[in-house]
N, C-alpha and C positions, 0 to 999 in steps of 0.2 A: 735652821738649815741654810747653807750657803746657796745663794742664787746668782744667776748670770743676767746682768741688766744691760740694756741699751737705752741711753737717755739722750734725746735731742734737745738742742738749745741749752747746752751744758756750761757755757762760758760765764753766765751770770744769773742772778735772780733765783727763782725757785729751782730751775734746772741745776744750777751750781750747788745750791744747798742740798738737793737730793743726791747728787753725785757724792758729795762729801759724807753725807749721812750713810749712804749705802756702803761706801768703802770702810767707814769707821765701824760699821756693823759686821764687817767681814765678808761682804759680798764682792763679786768681781764685776767690773763695769766697763763697757764701751761708752766713753763720753764723747759726744759729737758737738761740733761747732763749725761755723763757716771758717773761722780762723783757729785751728786747734792749738796754736802756740799760746793762746790765752789760758790753756790748761797745763802749761809746763810745770807750774808749781805743784799741781795735783799729782802729776806723773812723778815728779821728784820725791814727793812725800809717800806715795803708795806703791810705786814700782810696778811689779808685774801684775798686780791686781787690777790695773787700769790700762786701757788703751785710749789714746786721744786720736780721734779720726775726723778728717775734714768732711763736712756734709752740708749740702744745700738740700733741704727736705723736698724741694720741688723737682729734683733731678732723680728719676727712677733708677738710673744706672748707679748713682752714688748711694741711693737707698739700699739697693741690692748688695753693693760692696760693703756697706756698714754691717749688714746682717751677716755676710760671709766672714767679716772680721771677728764677730762674736763667736762664730762656729770654729774658726781657725784658732783663735786665742783661748777659748774657754770650753769648746766642745758642744755648744748649743746656746739657746737663749730662753730664759725663763720669764723675763719681764721686759716689755717694750714700753717706754714712757714717751708719748708724743707730746712734748712740752713746747717745742719751738713755736714762736708766734709773736705778733706785735699788733698794736692798734693805734691809729691816729685819731685826732678829734677834728671834725669839720662837719658842716651841714651836708645833707644829701645833694642839694643843688650845687654846692661849691666843691665837692669832692670829684676830681677827674675820674673818668672811667678807668684809666690806667691804674690809678690808686686803688679803686675797687678791686680790679683784677689782681694786683700784687698782694693785697691783704688777704683776699680769698684764696689765692694760690698758696700762700704760706700757711695760713691758719686752717684751711679746710683740705685743699688738695695735698698739702704736705702730710697731713694726718692720714689721708687715704693712701697715698703713695707708700709711706712707711709701713702702714698696716699690711698692705698687700705684699710688700717685700718679705714680711715675716710669717704670713699665714701658712704657707706650705710647710715651713720648718716646724711650726707649732702643731700643725695637723699630723705630721709624721711622728713628732714626740708624744702626741696625745696629751699635751700639757702646755701651759703658758698663761700669761696674763697681759692683756693690753690695758694700759693706764692712759686714758685719753684726756688731755687737758682741754676743758672747755672754760667756762667762766660764769660768774653770776650773770654776765651779759649774754650767756647762752640760754638762760632761762627767762631773762627780763630784757627787753629792748633797751640798750644803753644809749641815752641821749648823746648825739654828736658822734656816735660810733656805728653808723649803719653798716659799713663793710665788715667791721669786726664782729658785730652781733650777727649779721647774715652768715658769716663763716662759722661762728661758734654754734649757732642754732643748727647749722648743717652738721657739725661734728656730733651734736647730740642725737640727731636723727640717724645719721650713719652708724653711730655706735650702738644705738638701740637695736638696729637691725643686725649689726655684727654680733651682738651678745646672744641673740636667738640662734644664729647659725653656729657660733663657736661653742655653745652649750652642748651641741651634739658631738663634739670631738674633745671635750674635756678642757677647753680653754676659757678663761674668765675675762670679763671686760668690766672696767670701772671708769666712769666719767667723773673727773675732778672739776669742781666748780668753785674756784677761789674768789673771795672778795678782794679787799685792798690789802696788799702786803708791802712791806718796806723793801722793795726792790727797785731796780732801775726802770721798771715798766712805766712808772708815773713820772719819770724824769727825762733824761737825755734820749731814751729809747723811743719817745713819743713825740710826734709833731702835733702841736696844739694850735688850732686856729679859732679865734673867737667868732670870726665871720661877720656877716652883715647884720644890721640892726633888727631886721624882721625876725631873726631866729635867736636873738640874744637871750631870751628867757629860757631857752633850752640849750643851745649849742655854746653860746658865750658863757653861760653859767657853768656848763660842764668843764670847759677849758680852764676857767678861773678856779673852780673847785679842785681840779686836778693839780694845778700849780701849788695851791695852798695845802693840799692833802699830802704832797710828796714829803716823805720823812715822818709823817704823822699817822700813817695807816695803822690799823689795829693789828694786822697780821704779822706774825713772826715767821720768816722763812724756815728757820731751823725746826720750829715746832710743826710746821706744815710737812716738812720732809719726814719727820718721825711718824706723823699720822699716816703718810703714804706708805712708809715701810710696814707699818702695822697692817694696813689693808692688803699689801702684797703678800703677807704671810698667812692670810685667812683662806680657809677652804671654801667659805661661802661669803665672799666680799659683797658689798653693796654695788648696785648698778650705778648709783650716783652718790657722790659725797661732796657736800658743800664744805668749804673751808673758810672759817672765820665767822665771828658773831655777826658782822655786817651782812655777809652772804646769807646766813640763816634767816635773819630778820627780813631782808628784802624778799627772799623767795617765799617765806611764809605769807607775807602780806599779799604778794602778787597772786600766789596760787589760790588763796581764799577769795580774792576778787574775781579770778577766772571762774571758780565754781559758782559764785554768786551770779555772775553774768550768764553762765550756762543755764542756771535754774530760771533766771528772769526771762530768758528768751526761749525756753524749752518748747512752749506750745507752738511758736512759729517754726522752730527747727523741725519738729516731728510732723508738722502739717504738710511737708513736702513728700511724704510717702504716698503710694497708691492707697486708695480706700481699702479698708479691710473687707 
């Protein structure tokens, strides 16, 4: 079935791969980017099936306009993909508050703003699917990435609540949790600071690993896009979908450790109730 998509952060990386996969599958797409001229080649190739729209996801007026473009061009919106985001590497101490705010504004508030821009339309349609990009760093605190992890953990909590509300009106929600993919995310898109010696074992290590990792990540963006297309076609999609063997391994290890910790401290935890 042909679907109408709106994808944020479409100019490169997983967003770009998803735009191309959706168009190749016969869907219609509003592809958004801060600079939509970066999508000229996609427009030239797919013509009327795609609209390239300028969008800063932190701007509610622009978010509303992007949703209206989907309605004007394609008559509605079936899938909103909140993909736009970025994350720098630095220690908590050395990350300026303005950098915290910018990363949280884009990664968390951008998702909230775009979601709210589309909810009323999907409620009226009684159908739709929000695909919210989190990260393995939204399940596991990512060393050196406090603002990014704070934002992505926020995306996870926001989207869990959203899913319960949307279920009442026939709208689905899926949280995507990618591991390492061969995109620009680990390259020029990221500011990497090894920082001071006191945090080198965590922050410096993360910065060095990311430089060495760039171009060697296990994840294939084209395969990720195909997996997301598959999820978007499901009547009962998962609430969460980890992408990549590295994401699955890390999440499995950490979730087991959390359950072990919960069990170890259970007696102290329940001791805070009023006596029976």
